N, C-alpha and C positions, 0 to 999 in steps of 0.2 A: 713134780719137783723132786730133785735129788740133792741133798746137802752132803758135801764132801769135806772132810777135814784131814789134812796131812799132819803127820808127826814123825819124829825120829831123826830129824836133821841135826847137824852139828858140825864141829870142827874135828878133822881127822888128818893124820899125816899121810903123805903119799905112800901107797902100798898097803894101806889099811883097808878096813871094811866098815860098812855102815848099812843099816836096814831102815828104810823109810816105809811108813804105813799110810794107808788112806782108808778111813772109815766112813761109811755111807749111812745116811738115814733118809727117811722119806719113802719114795717109791721103791719097789722091789729091786734090790741091788743085783740079785741073780739074773734079772732080765736085761741088764746093761753090759755091753762090752766096755772095757776099761783101758785106760792108757796112762803112761807117764810121759811128761814133757819136761823140758828144763829151759830156763832162760838165764843166760849170763848177762852181766852188766853191759848195756849198750848193744846187745844182740837180740835177734828175734827168738821167739819161743821155738824150740826144736824138738822133734820126736825123739823119744828114748826107747820106749817099749810099749807093746799093747798086748792085751789078752782077751780072748773070747769069753762069752758069758759062762761057759762050762769050764774054762781053763784049758781046753784041749788045743786051742790055737794060740800061738804066741808069735810076735814079730819083735825084732830088735833093730836098732840103728847099728850100722857097721862099726861105729866108734865104741860101742859098748858090748858088742857080741863076744861071748866067751868070758866076760867079766861080771855082767849084771844078769840077774834072774828075776823075772816077774812071776808072781803067783797070786792066787786069790783063795779066800776061804769064804764061801757063800753063807755058811752057817754063822759066821761072825761078821758078815757084811764088811769085810776088810780085804784090801788088796795090798800086796807088799812089793817092794823092790829091794832085793839083796844086791848090794854093790861091793864087789871085791876088787883088789888091785887098783884102788882109786888113784887117779892122777890129778895134778893141779888143774888140768883143763876140764875136769868134771865139776869144778866149782860153779855153782848156779843155784837159783831158786828152782826147786823141783815141784811141779804141779801134777795133780792127778785129775783126770777127766773121765766123764761118762759119755758113751756114745751109743747110737743104735746099730753100729757096725764096728767090727774090728778093723781099725784104720790107723794109718801113719799120718793122716792129714788132720792138722789141727782144726780145720774148718768143719770137720765131721763131729766134733765134740760139743755137746749141748750144755753140759754142766762142768764146773771147775771148782776146785778147792782154792784156798787162799795162798797155798804154797808153803814150802819149808826150805830154809837155807841149808845148803851143803857146802862146806868150805874145806878144800883139800890143800894142806900146806906142803911146800916142797922141802 
């Protein structure tokens, strides 16, 4: 079992920045590939970014490429998502997940956090 807890969400103006974190406990964090997904009201959960177990491989959704950066610190059992140039359409609940592979597919993720709300005002 891996327990995941997101933090760092909040309200920010368009064009601003925010960093959300995902802290893991339980089974070895460093052995899991990780990802960020988001779910806006009335929509399905969508892929945002993923990172391999060593941090050497990263994937991004086209909608966030160039604005968001995913990273991880295995010594701290923590993954981050730095979000810059935020837009109102980035408003959603952001979830972190743990997987056995670096994947954009939500079905490949075995463990999820409870989510953190990010709201971008125009």
